[in-house]
PLY file of the C-alpha trace (Angstrom):
ply
format ascii 1.0
element vertex 150
property float x
property float y
property float z
element edge 149
property int vertex1
property int vertex2
end_header
35.34 149.36 22.84
35.88 145.74 23.46
37.82 144.72 26.23
40.84 143.10 24.71
44.22 141.65 26.08
47.46 141.19 23.84
51.10 140.97 24.12
53.71 142.91 21.91
55.87 139.64 22.14
53.64 137.29 20.17
50.27 136.97 18.23
46.95 135.67 19.70
47.52 131.82 18.72
51.31 132.09 17.72
54.23 130.48 19.50
55.39 132.00 22.71
59.24 133.11 22.44
61.16 130.97 24.41
62.54 133.70 26.42
59.01 133.49 28.35
59.65 129.84 29.18
61.44 127.30 30.97
64.07 126.98 28.14
64.67 130.89 28.15
64.80 133.29 31.06
61.26 132.32 32.30
60.06 135.88 32.96
56.55 136.77 32.22
55.79 138.20 28.81
54.44 141.73 28.32
51.01 142.05 28.40
48.95 145.20 27.38
45.02 145.76 27.54
42.34 148.29 26.21
38.71 148.77 26.48
38.49 147.97 30.23
34.68 148.97 31.29
33.74 151.67 33.41
34.01 151.02 36.72
36.84 148.74 36.79
38.59 149.25 40.15
41.42 146.40 39.59
42.31 143.18 37.48
43.23 139.62 37.92
45.54 137.72 35.69
45.33 133.89 35.72
47.60 132.05 33.00
47.43 128.08 32.84
47.61 125.34 30.33
44.67 123.41 29.67
46.53 120.47 27.98
48.96 119.42 30.79
48.78 115.83 31.21
47.13 115.68 34.65
44.78 118.52 33.92
44.88 122.39 34.13
48.11 123.78 35.43
48.06 127.04 36.43
51.47 129.02 35.76
50.57 132.47 37.29
47.68 134.01 39.44
48.21 137.95 39.91
45.69 140.07 41.84
45.16 143.70 42.87
46.52 145.10 39.77
45.19 148.55 39.72
42.69 149.32 37.45
43.79 152.45 35.79
46.60 150.24 34.53
46.72 149.25 30.77
49.79 147.18 30.81
51.61 144.76 33.06
54.23 147.18 34.27
56.78 146.31 37.02
58.12 148.03 40.21
61.57 149.39 40.76
62.76 146.04 41.43
61.25 144.42 38.30
58.48 142.67 39.91
54.55 142.96 38.08
52.77 145.41 40.01
49.96 143.47 41.77
50.31 140.71 44.42
51.32 137.10 43.18
48.89 133.83 44.24
50.42 130.42 44.07
51.01 128.66 41.06
50.53 124.60 40.46
53.81 124.06 42.03
52.94 125.94 45.13
54.98 129.06 44.75
54.10 132.70 44.19
54.75 134.18 40.95
55.19 133.64 37.32
56.25 130.16 36.06
56.95 129.82 32.22
55.72 127.27 29.81
57.54 123.74 30.10
55.43 121.57 28.41
56.71 117.84 28.55
55.77 116.88 25.20
53.91 118.26 22.08
52.42 121.83 21.87
50.97 122.92 24.87
47.93 126.08 24.63
48.60 128.99 27.39
45.60 130.97 28.15
46.21 134.57 29.50
43.00 135.82 31.20
42.59 139.35 32.32
39.32 140.12 34.77
38.10 143.28 35.26
36.52 143.99 38.68
34.51 146.37 40.38
36.72 146.17 43.62
40.21 147.61 44.45
41.22 144.69 45.95
40.42 140.99 46.51
40.69 140.93 50.09
43.21 137.94 50.12
46.78 137.52 51.05
49.89 137.17 48.95
50.28 133.37 48.14
46.55 132.76 47.92
45.86 129.70 45.79
43.94 130.22 42.54
40.66 128.59 44.08
40.73 131.28 46.66
41.38 134.20 44.36
38.50 133.07 42.08
36.02 132.63 45.01
36.72 136.14 46.08
36.40 137.81 42.67
33.18 135.67 41.67
30.62 138.52 42.49
33.05 141.26 41.23
33.81 140.32 37.51
32.62 142.97 35.06
34.59 142.01 32.05
36.87 139.10 30.70
39.43 139.47 28.19
41.54 136.32 26.72
44.59 135.88 24.92
46.16 132.29 24.05
49.87 131.43 23.11
51.38 128.31 22.20
54.59 126.31 23.00
56.21 123.19 22.40
59.77 121.73 23.55
61.74 120.00 21.18
0 1
1 2
2 3
3 4
4 5
5 6
6 7
7 8
8 9
9 10
10 11
11 12
12 13
13 14
14 15
15 16
16 17
17 18
18 19
19 20
20 21
21 22
22 23
23 24
24 25
25 26
26 27
27 28
28 29
29 30
30 31
31 32
32 33
33 34
34 35
35 36
36 37
37 38
38 39
39 40
40 41
41 42
42 43
43 44
44 45
45 46
46 47
47 48
48 49
49 50
50 51
51 52
52 53
53 54
54 55
55 56
56 57
57 58
58 59
59 60
60 61
61 62
62 63
63 64
64 65
65 66
66 67
67 68
68 69
69 70
70 71
71 72
72 73
73 74
74 75
75 76
76 77
77 78
78 79
79 80
80 81
81 82
82 83
83 84
84 85
85 86
86 87
87 88
88 89
89 90
90 91
91 92
92 93
93 94
94 95
95 96
96 97
97 98
98 99
99 100
100 101
101 102
102 103
103 104
104 105
105 106
106 107
107 108
108 109
109 110
110 111
111 112
112 113
113 114
114 115
115 116
116 117
117 118
118 119
119 120
120 121
121 122
122 123
123 124
124 125
125 126
126 127
127 128
128 129
129 130
130 131
131 132
132 133
133 134
134 135
135 136
136 137
137 138
138 139
139 140
140 141
141 142
142 143
143 144
144 145
145 146
146 147
147 148
148 149
């Protein structure tokens, strides 16, 4: 079975509902995945917008997601399970799509890793997380949604 990432909130290549953007509640969309390869001990999720005016904008870095999970779930306080790194605004956590003009693409990439933890602190930059996972990626799943503001 292929490693696949999806969302029950929108279809691949479809429009991201405003609830998950700066025009709505700004909460992360629900995500599910199947087909994680044997040996997966954790996941890393990176969400970005390659169409941002100043280059790729990172909306979310979430790492140390348990390797047994098959969906992005929340703890008792409603926070996604895992450790948040910094987005491009220098803040931890999810920042919903908020493009200045036109339609932008938002890529959700889930990396299956052969280690239970990245060994980096909460609030780590995307670059630090990517460096830590370089030799540990065993599979990648990708899902893209679109959003435009009126």
